[in-house]
N, CA, C and O atoms as a GROMACS GRO file, in nm:
protein
  352
    1MET      N    1   4.671   3.722  -4.155
    1MET     CA    2   4.668   3.712  -4.012
    1MET      C    3   4.809   3.677  -3.963
    1MET      O    4   4.875   3.590  -4.020
    2THR      N    5   4.854   3.744  -3.859
    2THR     CA    6   4.989   3.722  -3.809
    2THR      C    7   4.995   3.599  -3.718
    2THR      O    8   4.892   3.547  -3.675
    3ARG      N    9   5.116   3.554  -3.690
    3ARG     CA   10   5.132   3.440  -3.599
    3ARG      C   11   5.080   3.474  -3.460
    3ARG      O   12   5.019   3.391  -3.393
    4ARG      N   13   5.106   3.597  -3.419
    4ARG     CA   14   5.060   3.638  -3.286
    4ARG      C   15   4.908   3.634  -3.279
    4ARG      O   16   4.852   3.590  -3.179
    5ASP      N   17   4.841   3.680  -3.383
    5ASP     CA   18   4.696   3.676  -3.387
    5ASP      C   19   4.646   3.532  -3.386
    5ASP      O   20   4.549   3.499  -3.318
    6MET      N   21   4.712   3.448  -3.463
    6MET     CA   22   4.674   3.306  -3.466
    6MET      C   23   4.693   3.241  -3.329
    6MET      O   24   4.613   3.158  -3.288
    7LEU      N   25   4.798   3.280  -3.258
    7LEU     CA   26   4.823   3.228  -3.124
    7LEU      C   27   4.709   3.266  -3.030
    7LEU      O   28   4.658   3.182  -2.957
    8TRP      N   29   4.670   3.394  -3.032
    8TRP     CA   30   4.561   3.438  -2.946
    8TRP      C   31   4.431   3.365  -2.980
    8TRP      O   32   4.356   3.325  -2.891
    9ARG      N   33   4.406   3.349  -3.108
    9ARG     CA   34   4.282   3.278  -3.148
    9ARG      C   35   4.288   3.132  -3.108
    9ARG      O   36   4.186   3.073  -3.071
   10GLY      N   37   4.406   3.072  -3.116
   10GLY     CA   38   4.423   2.932  -3.072
   10GLY      C   39   4.400   2.918  -2.923
   10GLY      O   40   4.338   2.822  -2.878
   11ILE      N   41   4.452   3.014  -2.845
   11ILE     CA   42   4.429   3.012  -2.700
   11ILE      C   43   4.279   3.023  -2.671
   11ILE      O   44   4.228   2.956  -2.582
   12GLY      N   45   4.210   3.107  -2.746
   12GLY     CA   46   4.066   3.120  -2.730
   12GLY      C   47   3.994   2.990  -2.761
   12GLY      O   48   3.900   2.953  -2.690
   13LEU      N   49   4.037   2.923  -2.865
   13LEU     CA   50   3.976   2.795  -2.901
   13LEU      C   51   3.996   2.693  -2.790
   13LEU      O   52   3.902   2.622  -2.753
   14VAL      N   53   4.116   2.686  -2.736
   14VAL     CA   54   4.146   2.590  -2.628
   14VAL      C   55   4.060   2.622  -2.506
   14VAL      O   56   4.004   2.531  -2.444
   15LEU      N   57   4.050   2.750  -2.470
   15LEU     CA   58   3.969   2.788  -2.355
   15LEU      C   59   3.821   2.753  -2.374
   15LEU      O   60   3.758   2.696  -2.285
   16ALA      N   61   3.768   2.785  -2.490
   16ALA     CA   62   3.626   2.760  -2.516
   16ALA      C   63   3.596   2.610  -2.518
   16ALA      O   64   3.500   2.565  -2.457
   17VAL      N   65   3.678   2.534  -2.589
   17VAL     CA   66   3.653   2.389  -2.598
   17VAL      C   67   3.674   2.324  -2.461
   17VAL      O   68   3.597   2.237  -2.421
   18GLY      N   69   3.778   2.367  -2.391
   18GLY     CA   70   3.802   2.311  -2.257
   18GLY      C   71   3.689   2.339  -2.161
   18GLY      O   72   3.645   2.250  -2.089
   19ALA      N   73   3.641   2.464  -2.159
   19ALA     CA   74   3.532   2.500  -2.068
   19ALA      C   75   3.403   2.427  -2.105
   19ALA      O   76   3.330   2.384  -2.016
   20CYS      N   77   3.376   2.414  -2.233
   20CYS     CA   78   3.256   2.342  -2.274
   20CYS      C   79   3.268   2.193  -2.240
   20CYS      O   80   3.170   2.129  -2.202
   21GLY      N   81   3.388   2.140  -2.254
   21GLY     CA   82   3.410   1.999  -2.218
   21GLY      C   83   3.390   1.975  -2.069
   21GLY      O   84   3.329   1.876  -2.030
   22VAL      N   85   3.440   2.065  -1.987
   22VAL     CA   86   3.422   2.053  -1.842
   22VAL      C   87   3.274   2.066  -1.807
   22VAL      O   88   3.223   1.990  -1.724
   23ALA      N   89   3.205   2.160  -1.868
   23ALA     CA   90   3.062   2.178  -1.842
   23ALA      C   91   2.982   2.055  -1.884
   23ALA      O   92   2.889   2.016  -1.814
   24ALA      N   93   3.018   1.995  -1.997
   24ALA     CA   94   2.948   1.875  -2.041
   24ALA      C   95   2.976   1.757  -1.949
   24ALA      O   96   2.889   1.673  -1.927
   25ALA      N   97   3.097   1.751  -1.894
   25ALA     CA   98   3.131   1.642  -1.803
   25ALA      C   99   3.057   1.652  -1.670
   25ALA      O  100   3.044   1.553  -1.599
   26MET      N  101   3.010   1.770  -1.637
   26MET     CA  102   2.937   1.789  -1.511
   26MET      C  103   2.790   1.749  -1.522
   26MET      O  104   2.717   1.756  -1.423
   27ASN      N  105   2.747   1.707  -1.639
   27ASN     CA  106   2.611   1.656  -1.662
   27ASN      C  107   2.501   1.748  -1.612
   27ASN      O  108   2.411   1.705  -1.540
   28GLY      N  109   2.508   1.873  -1.648
   28GLY     CA  110   2.400   1.966  -1.615
   28GLY      C  111   2.402   2.014  -1.472
   28GLY      O  112   2.302   2.070  -1.426
   29SER      N  113   2.509   1.995  -1.400
   29SER     CA  114   2.520   2.042  -1.263
   29SER      C  115   2.520   2.195  -1.261
   29SER      O  116   2.558   2.259  -1.358
   30ALA      N  117   2.476   2.250  -1.150
   30ALA     CA  118   2.476   2.396  -1.136
   30ALA      C  119   2.619   2.450  -1.135
   30ALA      O  120   2.641   2.567  -1.166
   31GLN      N  121   2.715   2.368  -1.100
   31GLN     CA  122   2.855   2.410  -1.098
   31GLN      C  123   2.909   2.434  -1.238
   31GLN      O  124   3.014   2.497  -1.254
   32ALA      N  125   2.839   2.385  -1.339
   32ALA     CA  126   2.882   2.407  -1.477
   32ALA      C  127   2.879   2.556  -1.511
   32ALA      O  128   2.949   2.599  -1.603
   33MET      N  129   2.799   2.634  -1.438
   33MET     CA  130   2.793   2.778  -1.463
   33MET      C  131   2.923   2.847  -1.422
   33MET      O  132   2.948   2.960  -1.463
   34LEU      N  133   3.006   2.782  -1.341
   34LEU     CA  134   3.133   2.841  -1.299
   34LEU      C  135   3.233   2.851  -1.414
   34LEU      O  136   3.319   2.938  -1.413
   35VAL      N  137   3.221   2.763  -1.513
   35VAL     CA  138   3.313   2.766  -1.627
   35VAL      C  139   3.256   2.849  -1.743
   35VAL      O  140   3.323   2.866  -1.845
   36PHE      N  141   3.135   2.898  -1.729
   36PHE     CA  142   3.073   2.978  -1.834
   36PHE      C  143   3.153   3.104  -1.868
   36PHE      O  144   3.169   3.133  -1.987
   37PRO      N  145   3.204   3.180  -1.770
   37PRO     CA  146   3.286   3.298  -1.805
   37PRO      C  147   3.413   3.261  -1.883
   37PRO      O  148   3.457   3.337  -1.969
   38ILE      N  149   3.470   3.146  -1.853
   38ILE     CA  150   3.590   3.102  -1.926
   38ILE      C  151   3.554   3.073  -2.072
   38ILE      O  152   3.630   3.106  -2.162
   39ALA      N  153   3.438   3.011  -2.093
   39ALA     CA  154   3.394   2.984  -2.230
   39ALA      C  155   3.368   3.114  -2.306
   39ALA      O  156   3.400   3.123  -2.424
   40LEU      N  157   3.312   3.212  -2.239
   40LEU     CA  158   3.288   3.342  -2.304
   40LEU      C  159   3.419   3.412  -2.338
   40LEU      O  160   3.431   3.471  -2.445
   41LEU      N  161   3.516   3.406  -2.248
   41LEU     CA  162   3.647   3.464  -2.276
   41LEU      C  163   3.712   3.395  -2.396
   41LEU      O  164   3.769   3.460  -2.483
   42GLY      N  165   3.702   3.262  -2.400
   42GLY     CA  166   3.757   3.188  -2.513
   42GLY      C  167   3.690   3.226  -2.644
   42GLY      O  168   3.756   3.241  -2.747
   43LEU      N  169   3.560   3.242  -2.641
   43LEU     CA  170   3.486   3.281  -2.761
   43LEU      C  171   3.528   3.420  -2.807
   43LEU      O  172   3.546   3.444  -2.927
   44THR      N  173   3.545   3.511  -2.713
   44THR     CA  174   3.590   3.647  -2.746
   44THR      C  175   3.728   3.644  -2.809
   44THR      O  176   3.752   3.713  -2.908
   45LEU      N  177   3.819   3.565  -2.754
   45LEU     CA  178   3.953   3.554  -2.811
   45LEU      C  179   3.951   3.491  -2.950
   45LEU      O  180   4.025   3.533  -3.038
   46MET      N  181   3.866   3.391  -2.969
   46MET     CA  182   3.856   3.327  -3.102
   46MET      C  183   3.811   3.427  -3.207
   46MET      O  184   3.860   3.423  -3.320
   47ILE      N  185   3.721   3.515  -3.172
   47ILE     CA  186   3.666   3.609  -3.269
   47ILE      C  187   3.760   3.727  -3.292
   47ILE      O  188   3.783   3.766  -3.407
   48ASN      N  189   3.814   3.785  -3.185
   48ASN     CA  190   3.890   3.909  -3.197
   48ASN      C  191   4.041   3.893  -3.196
   48ASN      O  192   4.113   3.985  -3.234
   49GLY      N  193   4.091   3.780  -3.153
   49GLY     CA  194   4.235   3.757  -3.154
   49GLY      C  195   4.312   3.852  -3.066
   49GLY      O  196   4.273   3.878  -2.953
   50LYS      N  197   4.423   3.905  -3.118
   50LYS     CA  198   4.514   3.987  -3.038
   50LYS      C  199   4.456   4.122  -3.000
   50LYS      O  200   4.508   4.188  -2.911
   51ARG      N  201   4.349   4.164  -3.066
   51ARG     CA  202   4.289   4.293  -3.031
   51ARG      C  203   4.237   4.293  -2.887
   51ARG      O  204   4.231   4.398  -2.823
   52VAL      N  205   4.199   4.174  -2.837
   52VAL     CA  206   4.153   4.165  -2.699
   52VAL      C  207   4.266   4.202  -2.604
   52VAL      O  208   4.243   4.271  -2.505
   53ALA      N  209   4.387   4.157  -2.633
   53ALA     CA  210   4.501   4.189  -2.549
   53ALA      C  211   4.528   4.340  -2.548
   53ALA      O  212   4.561   4.396  -2.443
   54VAL      N  213   4.514   4.405  -2.661
   54VAL     CA  214   4.536   4.550  -2.669
   54VAL      C  215   4.430   4.623  -2.586
   54VAL      O  216   4.462   4.718  -2.516
   55VAL      N  217   4.307   4.579  -2.594
   55VAL     CA  218   4.199   4.642  -2.517
   55VAL      C  219   4.223   4.623  -2.368
   55VAL      O  220   4.208   4.718  -2.290
   56LEU      N  221   4.260   4.501  -2.326
   56LEU     CA  222   4.284   4.476  -2.184
   56LEU      C  223   4.402   4.559  -2.132
   56LEU      O  224   4.397   4.611  -2.021
   57ARG      N  225   4.506   4.571  -2.212
   57ARG     CA  226   4.622   4.652  -2.173
   57ARG      C  227   4.583   4.799  -2.160
   57ARG      O  228   4.625   4.866  -2.066
   58ALA      N  229   4.503   4.849  -2.253
   58ALA     CA  230   4.459   4.988  -2.248
   58ALA      C  231   4.372   5.013  -2.125
   58ALA      O  232   4.386   5.116  -2.059
   59GLU      N  233   4.284   4.920  -2.094
   59GLU     CA  234   4.198   4.935  -1.978
   59GLU      C  235   4.279   4.928  -1.849
   59GLU      O  236   4.250   5.001  -1.754
   60ARG      N  237   4.379   4.842  -1.844
   60ARG     CA  238   4.460   4.825  -1.724
   60ARG      C  239   4.537   4.953  -1.693
   60ARG      O  240   4.559   4.986  -1.576
   61HIS      N  241   4.578   5.024  -1.795
   61HIS     CA  242   4.653   5.147  -1.774
   61HIS      C  243   4.564   5.268  -1.755
   61HIS      O  244   4.612   5.381  -1.748
   62GLY      N  245   4.434   5.246  -1.746
   62GLY     CA  246   4.342   5.352  -1.712
   62GLY      C  247   4.308   5.448  -1.823
   62GLY      O  248   4.273   5.564  -1.797
   63HIS      N  249   4.316   5.404  -1.945
   63HIS     CA  250   4.279   5.493  -2.055
   63HIS      C  251   4.128   5.517  -2.051
   63HIS      O  252   4.049   5.423  -2.056
   64GLY      N  253   4.093   5.638  -2.042
   64GLY     CA  254   3.951   5.671  -2.047
   64GLY      C  255   3.897   5.663  -2.188
   64GLY      O  256   3.776   5.653  -2.209
   65HIS      N  257   3.986   5.668  -2.284
   65HIS     CA  258   3.948   5.667  -2.424
   65HIS      C  259   4.012   5.545  -2.491
   65HIS      O  260   4.106   5.557  -2.568
   66THR      N  261   3.958   5.429  -2.460
   66THR     CA  262   4.016   5.304  -2.507
   66THR      C  263   4.019   5.297  -2.660
   66THR      O  264   4.118   5.252  -2.718
   67ALA      N  265   3.914   5.342  -2.724
   67ALA     CA  266   3.909   5.334  -2.870
   67ALA      C  267   4.022   5.416  -2.933
   67ALA      O  268   4.084   5.374  -3.030
   68GLN      N  269   4.047   5.533  -2.877
   68GLN     CA  270   4.155   5.616  -2.930
   68GLN      C  271   4.291   5.552  -2.904
   68GLN      O  272   4.381   5.565  -2.986
   69ALA      N  273   4.306   5.484  -2.790
   69ALA     CA  274   4.433   5.417  -2.758
   69ALA      C  275   4.459   5.303  -2.857
   69ALA      O  276   4.572   5.285  -2.902
   70ILE      N  277   4.355   5.228  -2.889
   70ILE     CA  278   4.370   5.119  -2.986
   70ILE      C  279   4.405   5.175  -3.123
   70ILE      O  280   4.491   5.122  -3.192
   71HIS      N  281   4.338   5.281  -3.161
   71HIS     CA  282   4.365   5.344  -3.291
   71HIS      C  283   4.508   5.395  -3.297
   71HIS      O  284   4.574   5.384  -3.401
   72ALA      N  285   4.557   5.452  -3.188
   72ALA     CA  286   4.695   5.502  -3.183
   72ALA      C  287   4.795   5.389  -3.200
   72ALA      O  288   4.896   5.405  -3.269
   73VAL      N  289   4.769   5.273  -3.139
   73VAL     CA  290   4.857   5.158  -3.154
   73VAL      C  291   4.860   5.114  -3.300
   73VAL      O  292   4.967   5.084  -3.354
   74ARG      N  293   4.745   5.109  -3.362
   74ARG     CA  294   4.740   5.068  -3.504
   74ARG      C  295   4.813   5.167  -3.593
   74ARG      O  296   4.884   5.126  -3.686
   75LEU      N  297   4.797   5.296  -3.567
   75LEU     CA  298   4.867   5.397  -3.647
   75LEU      C  299   5.019   5.384  -3.632
   75LEU      O  300   5.091   5.392  -3.731
   76ARG      N  301   5.067   5.365  -3.508
   76ARG     CA  302   5.211   5.350  -3.487
   76ARG      C  303   5.264   5.228  -3.561
   76ARG      O  304   5.370   5.234  -3.623
   77ARG      N  305   5.190   5.118  -3.554
   77ARG     CA  306   5.232   4.996  -3.622
   77ARG      C  307   5.237   5.016  -3.774
   77ARG      O  308   5.329   4.970  -3.840
   78THR      N  309   5.136   5.085  -3.828
   78THR     CA  310   5.131   5.110  -3.971
   78THR      C  311   5.245   5.202  -4.014
   78THR      O  312   5.307   5.181  -4.119
   79ARG      N  313   5.273   5.304  -3.934
   79ARG     CA  314   5.382   5.396  -3.968
   79ARG      C  315   5.517   5.327  -3.964
   79ARG      O  316   5.604   5.355  -4.047
   80ARG      N  317   5.537   5.237  -3.867
   80ARG     CA  318   5.663   5.164  -3.860
   80ARG      C  319   5.686   5.079  -3.984
   80ARG      O  320   5.798   5.068  -4.034
   81ARG      N  321   5.578   5.019  -4.035
   81ARG     CA  322   5.590   4.935  -4.155
   81ARG      C  323   5.612   5.020  -4.280
   81ARG      O  324   5.680   4.977  -4.373
   82ALA      N  325   5.553   5.139  -4.283
   82ALA     CA  326   5.558   5.224  -4.403
   82ALA      C  327   5.687   5.304  -4.412
   82ALA      O  328   5.730   5.338  -4.522
   83ASP      N  329   5.749   5.335  -4.299
   83ASP     CA  330   5.870   5.416  -4.299
   83ASP      C  331   5.986   5.337  -4.360
   83ASP      O  332   6.014   5.225  -4.318
   84PRO      N  333   6.052   5.397  -4.461
   84PRO     CA  334   6.168   5.327  -4.519
   84PRO      C  335   6.285   5.330  -4.422
   84PRO      O  336   6.300   5.426  -4.346
   85PRO      N  337   6.367   5.228  -4.422
   85PRO     CA  338   6.483   5.229  -4.331
   85PRO      C  339   6.581   5.340  -4.372
   85PRO      O  340   6.593   5.374  -4.490
   86HIS      N  341   6.648   5.394  -4.274
   86HIS     CA  342   6.744   5.500  -4.300
   86HIS      C  343   6.870   5.439  -4.358
   86HIS      O  344   6.926   5.344  -4.303
   87SER      N  345   6.914   5.492  -4.469
   87SER     CA  346   7.038   5.440  -4.529
   87SER      C  347   7.150   5.537  -4.504
   87SER      O  348   7.130   5.658  -4.505
   88ARG      N  349   7.269   5.483  -4.482
   88ARG     CA  350   7.385   5.567  -4.456
   88ARG      C  351   7.492   5.538  -4.553
   88ARG      O  352   7.599   5.600  -4.548
   0.00000   0.00000   0.00000
């Protein structure tokens, strides 16, 4: 797992724990439901890490084929790592 992925997962952990802490502090108030989406976002980040950022970026740019856009990013990254540097 890369540092970037760990960072995204850490942000997700902070969001989820923070939202749950706020909800618990409200003692069952109906307003606790306002932090529920934040807890879900944190949980999603904890599970998927940086892939969530790639999906959000693809959606923001209007890709109708998000899965193909994600796959293309992975292929480019893999090719960059596999290509030997040019020697002169």
